MDTraj code that builds the backbone (N, CA, C; nanometers):
import mdtraj as md
import numpy as np

residues = "MET TYR ASN HIS TYR TYR PRO ASN MET VAL ALA LEU ASN GLN LYS PRO LEU VAL GLN ASN SER MET PRO TYR ARG ILE ASP PRO MET ILE MET GLU HIS CYS MET ASN LYS ILE SER ARG VAL ARG LEU LEU ASN GLY ASP THR PHE ARG TYR PHE ALA THR VAL LEU SER GLY ASN SER VAL ALA GLY TYR LYS GLU ASP PRO PHE THR LYS PHE TRP ASN PHE TYR ALA MET ASP LEU ASN GLU ILE ALA SER VAL SER CYS".split()
xyz = np.array([
    [-1.4828, 0.8264, -0.1467],
    [-1.3398, 0.8362, -0.1672],
    [-1.3256, 0.9446, -0.2543],
    [-1.1983, 0.9923, -0.2275],
    [-1.1549, 1.1146, -0.3160],
    [-1.0803, 1.0665, -0.4313],
    [-1.0715, 1.1077, -0.5378],
    [-1.0143, 1.0705, -0.6659],
    [-0.8868, 1.1738, -0.6959],
    [-0.7787, 1.1163, -0.6740],
    [-0.6524, 1.2334, -0.6813],
    [-0.5773, 1.1553, -0.7910],
    [-0.4874, 1.2524, -0.8525],
    [-0.3822, 1.2012, -0.9375],
    [-0.2523, 1.2622, -0.9118],
    [-0.1496, 1.1929, -0.8750],
    [-0.0162, 1.2509, -0.8394],
    [0.0939, 1.2089, -0.9302],
    [0.1005, 1.2933, -1.0445],
    [0.1975, 1.2291, -1.1222],
    [0.3484, 1.2456, -1.0775],
    [0.3497, 1.3527, -0.9972],
    [0.5015, 1.3692, -0.9600],
    [0.5393, 1.2804, -0.8272],
    [0.4301, 1.2267, -0.7758],
    [0.4515, 1.1464, -0.6471],
    [0.5363, 1.0293, -0.6530],
    [0.4836, 0.9434, -0.7486],
    [0.5661, 0.8251, -0.7835],
    [0.5273, 0.7922, -0.9187],
    [0.6336, 0.7054, -0.9770],
    [0.6273, 0.6576, -1.0954],
    [0.5329, 0.5642, -1.1158],
    [0.4287, 0.5713, -1.2357],
    [0.3512, 0.4551, -1.2339],
    [0.4076, 0.3310, -1.2996],
    [0.5128, 0.3403, -1.3377],
    [0.5638, 0.2226, -1.3978],
    [0.6523, 0.1581, -1.3148],
    [0.6917, 0.2139, -1.1797],
    [0.7619, 0.1547, -1.0667],
    [0.7173, 0.0647, -1.0174],
    [0.7534, -0.0634, -1.0241],
    [0.6829, -0.1716, -0.9426],
    [0.7827, -0.2236, -0.8421],
    [0.7232, -0.2698, -0.7242],
    [0.8002, -0.3320, -0.6214],
    [0.8517, -0.4765, -0.6622],
    [0.9536, -0.5211, -0.6263],
    [1.0020, -0.6497, -0.6582],
    [0.9488, -0.7603, -0.5722],
    [0.8040, -0.7929, -0.5896],
    [0.7601, -0.8671, -0.5140],
    [0.8069, -1.0172, -0.5120],
    [0.8615, -1.0659, -0.6279],
    [0.9243, -1.1836, -0.6105],
    [1.0501, -1.2062, -0.5356],
    [1.1227, -1.0964, -0.5112],
    [1.2307, -1.0954, -0.4221],
    [1.1969, -1.0459, -0.2679],
    [1.0771, -1.0004, -0.2350],
    [1.0398, -0.9613, -0.1291],
    [0.9747, -1.0535, -0.0403],
    [0.9855, -1.0750, 0.0871],
    [0.9256, -1.1697, 0.1699],
    [0.8015, -1.1069, 0.2223],
    [0.6938, -1.1724, 0.2169],
    [0.5694, -1.1341, 0.2570],
    [0.5737, -1.1620, 0.4234],
    [0.5123, -1.0559, 0.5133],
    [0.5088, -1.0578, 0.6345],
    [0.3531, -1.0500, 0.6845],
    [0.3323, -1.1012, 0.7922],
    [0.2090, -1.0907, 0.8731],
    [0.2292, -0.9443, 0.9330],
    [0.1361, -0.8642, 0.9343],
    [0.1485, -0.7189, 0.9501],
    [0.1449, -0.6985, 1.1124],
    [0.2420, -0.6160, 1.1421],
    [0.2463, -0.5568, 1.2756],
    [0.2835, -0.3994, 1.2324],
    [0.2730, -0.3036, 1.3296],
    [0.3346, -0.1769, 1.3265],
    [0.4563, -0.1579, 1.2812],
    [0.5747, -0.2373, 1.3226],
    [0.7001, -0.2060, 1.2928],
    [0.7226, -0.2428, 1.1338],
    [0.6533, -0.3531, 1.0899],
    [0.6558, -0.3979, 0.9551],
    [0.6045, -0.2730, 0.8802],
    [0.5021, -0.2391, 0.8824],
    [0.4274, -0.1253, 0.8297],
    [0.5233, 0.0034, 0.8190],
    [0.5929, 0.0273, 0.9420],
    [0.6633, 0.1465, 0.9463],
    [0.7902, 0.1511, 0.8496],
    [0.8382, 0.0160, 0.8127],
    [0.9339, -0.0043, 0.7201],
    [0.8810, 0.0386, 0.5793],
    [0.7774, 0.0079, 0.5534],
    [0.7062, 0.0426, 0.4183],
    [0.6654, 0.1733, 0.3970],
    [0.6729, 0.2579, 0.4848],
    [0.6386, 0.4008, 0.4914],
    [0.6940, 0.4833, 0.3748],
    [0.6200, 0.5609, 0.2901],
    [0.6696, 0.6516, 0.1936],
    [0.7220, 0.5622, 0.0770],
    [0.7062, 0.4304, 0.0577],
    [0.7408, 0.3553, -0.0530],
    [0.6207, 0.2813, -0.1079],
    [0.6312, 0.2478, -0.2504],
    [0.5442, 0.1820, -0.3178],
    [0.5360, 0.0264, -0.2735],
    [0.4197, -0.0007, -0.2231],
    [0.4222, -0.1538, -0.1698],
    [0.3145, -0.2199, -0.2304],
    [0.3351, -0.3640, -0.2350],
    [0.2271, -0.4550, -0.2771],
    [0.1562, -0.4963, -0.1555],
    [0.0254, -0.4708, -0.1374],
    [-0.0616, -0.5353, -0.0165],
    [-0.1526, -0.6324, -0.0676],
    [-0.1685, -0.7313, 0.0222],
    [-0.2501, -0.8267, 0.0085],
    [-0.3475, -0.8383, 0.1218],
    [-0.4872, -0.8200, 0.1125],
    [-0.5768, -0.8172, 0.2311],
    [-0.6317, -0.9614, 0.2374],
    [-0.6783, -0.9630, 0.3689],
    [-0.7315, -1.0963, 0.4064],
    [-0.8303, -1.1461, 0.3132],
    [-0.9189, -1.0440, 0.2499],
    [-1.0237, -1.1124, 0.1449],
    [-0.9695, -1.1294, 0.0093],
    [-0.8503, -1.1313, -0.0076],
    [-0.7841, -1.1626, -0.1200],
    [-0.7620, -1.0580, -0.2151],
    [-0.8044, -0.9302, -0.1955],
    [-0.7647, -0.8327, -0.2898],
    [-0.6122, -0.7789, -0.2951],
    [-0.5432, -0.7591, -0.3862],
    [-0.4036, -0.7284, -0.3978],
    [-0.3993, -0.5951, -0.4735],
    [-0.3324, -0.4899, -0.4416],
    [-0.3023, -0.3731, -0.5044],
    [-0.1825, -0.3184, -0.4607],
    [-0.1429, -0.2113, -0.5217],
    [-0.0368, -0.1235, -0.5035],
    [-0.0583, -0.0263, -0.4098],
    [0.0197, 0.0059, -0.3206],
    [-0.0274, 0.1165, -0.1936],
    [0.1058, 0.1914, -0.1559],
    [0.0860, 0.3194, -0.1532],
    [0.1900, 0.4301, -0.0904],
    [0.1462, 0.4682, 0.0280],
    [0.2015, 0.4193, 0.1512],
    [0.1439, 0.4366, 0.2875],
    [0.2160, 0.5761, 0.3143],
    [0.1548, 0.6686, 0.3727],
    [0.2033, 0.7935, 0.4251],
    [0.1623, 0.8290, 0.5729],
    [0.0687, 0.7637, 0.6444],
    [0.0478, 0.7840, 0.7694],
    [0.0259, 0.6438, 0.8549],
    [0.0875, 0.6352, 0.9545],
    [0.0779, 0.5066, 1.0448],
    [0.0382, 0.5483, 1.1882],
    [-0.0947, 0.5192, 1.2327],
    [-0.1156, 0.5583, 1.3513],
    [-0.1877, 0.4323, 1.4264],
    [-0.1242, 0.4111, 1.5390],
    [-0.1920, 0.3028, 1.6230],
    [-0.2121, 0.1685, 1.5432],
    [-0.3241, 0.1189, 1.5052],
    [-0.3441, -0.0092, 1.4478],
    [-0.3922, 0.0247, 1.3008],
    [-0.3785, 0.1525, 1.2451],
    [-0.4390, 0.1541, 1.1035],
    [-0.3228, 0.2427, 1.0337],
    [-0.3480, 0.2399, 0.8957],
    [-0.2623, 0.2880, 0.8204],
    [-0.3439, 0.3646, 0.6933],
    [-0.2896, 0.4930, 0.6435],
    [-0.3641, 0.5724, 0.5419],
    [-0.2268, 0.5930, 0.4372],
    [-0.2855, 0.6078, 0.3390],
    [-0.2217, 0.6258, 0.2098],
    [-0.2792, 0.6313, 0.0768],
    [-0.2406, 0.6047, -0.0176],
    [-0.2801, 0.6077, -0.1593],
    [-0.2714, 0.4529, -0.2175],
    [-0.4007, 0.4299, -0.2704],
    [-0.4093, 0.3003, -0.3406],
    [-0.4253, 0.3013, -0.5061],
    [-0.3653, 0.2363, -0.5610],
    [-0.3659, 0.2664, -0.7057],
    [-0.4718, 0.1869, -0.7573],
    [-0.5718, 0.2762, -0.8520],
    [-0.6662, 0.1997, -0.9248],
    [-0.6024, 0.1291, -1.0668],
    [-0.6122, 0.0109, -1.0634],
    [-0.5293, -0.0755, -1.1981],
    [-0.5872, -0.0285, -1.3085],
    [-0.7154, 0.0177, -1.3307],
    [-0.7724, 0.0567, -1.4526],
    [-0.7381, 0.1838, -1.4978],
    [-0.7718, 0.2842, -1.3988],
    [-0.7536, 0.4183, -1.4445],
    [-0.5975, 0.4876, -1.4182],
    [-0.5236, 0.4098, -1.3185],
    [-0.3843, 0.4624, -1.2767],
    [-0.3925, 0.5712, -1.1973],
    [-0.5173, 0.6053, -1.1234],
    [-0.5233, 0.7185, -1.0397],
    [-0.4894, 0.6512, -0.9141],
    [-0.4342, 0.7450, -0.8244],
    [-0.4170, 0.6977, -0.7005],
    [-0.5162, 0.7665, -0.5958],
    [-0.5994, 0.6867, -0.5190],
    [-0.7181, 0.7286, -0.4376],
    [-0.6658, 0.7074, -0.2975],
    [-0.7190, 0.8003, -0.2098],
    [-0.6686, 0.7919, -0.0747],
    [-0.7575, 0.6530, -0.0168],
    [-0.6833, 0.6022, 0.0809],
    [-0.7418, 0.4780, 0.1264],
    [-0.6719, 0.4289, 0.2494],
    [-0.7587, 0.4304, 0.3691],
    [-0.7172, 0.4011, 0.4995],
    [-0.7646, 0.2584, 0.5281],
    [-0.6957, 0.1979, 0.5992],
    [-0.7286, 0.0559, 0.6482],
    [-0.6613, 0.0219, 0.7771],
    [-0.7391, -0.0700, 0.8318],
    [-0.6899, -0.1374, 0.9747],
    [-0.5915, -0.2150, 0.9382],
    [-0.4731, -0.2317, 1.0230],
    [-0.3684, -0.3372, 0.9840],
    [-0.4097, -0.4789, 1.0119],
    [-0.5379, -0.5018, 1.0743],
    [-0.5911, -0.6385, 1.0810],
    [-0.6410, -0.6911, 0.9689],
    [-0.6626, -0.6157, 0.8580],
    [-0.7298, -0.6461, 0.7437],
    [-0.6241, -0.6797, 0.6332],
    [-0.4895, -0.6688, 0.6685],
    [-0.3811, -0.6927, 0.5864],
    [-0.3296, -0.8348, 0.5996],
    [-0.3252, -0.8978, 0.4919],
    [-0.2586, -1.0490, 0.5127],
    [-0.0982, -1.0493, 0.4942],
    [-0.0513, -0.9640, 0.4032],
    [0.0700, -0.9557, 0.3515],
    [0.1173, -0.8254, 0.2989],
    [0.2353, -0.7755, 0.2970],
    [0.3001, -0.6630, 0.2334],
    [0.4337, -0.6868, 0.1890],
    [0.4612, -0.6574, 0.0512],
    [0.5927, -0.6420, 0.0178],
    [0.6449, -0.5113, -0.0199],
    [0.7524, -0.4547, 0.0294],
    [0.7975, -0.3346, -0.0081],
    [0.9540, -0.3199, -0.0337],
])
top = md.Topology()
chain = top.add_chain()
for i, resn in enumerate(residues, 1):
    res = top.add_residue(resn, chain, resSeq=i)
    for name in ("N", "CA", "C"):
        top.add_atom(name, md.element.get_by_symbol(name[0]), res)
traj = md.Trajectory(xyz[None], top)
């Protein structure tokens, strides 16, 4: 994994309104709505993190995942089948 910090890309204190957002079972149309927005992603294995999706291709998505401890944004790609829900 590459470790990148993009201070001008998104504000670190900006949080999506998870309590007002409806979680969805993921399909490409839902993820397309969340492109270039900070989203809260929950994987099937239980991991939850903030994600900034930049590329959607076929059945996968690529973008930047926030490390909650360092506040760095790391490049992260995943298959849409790994996602349990997303709020954006």
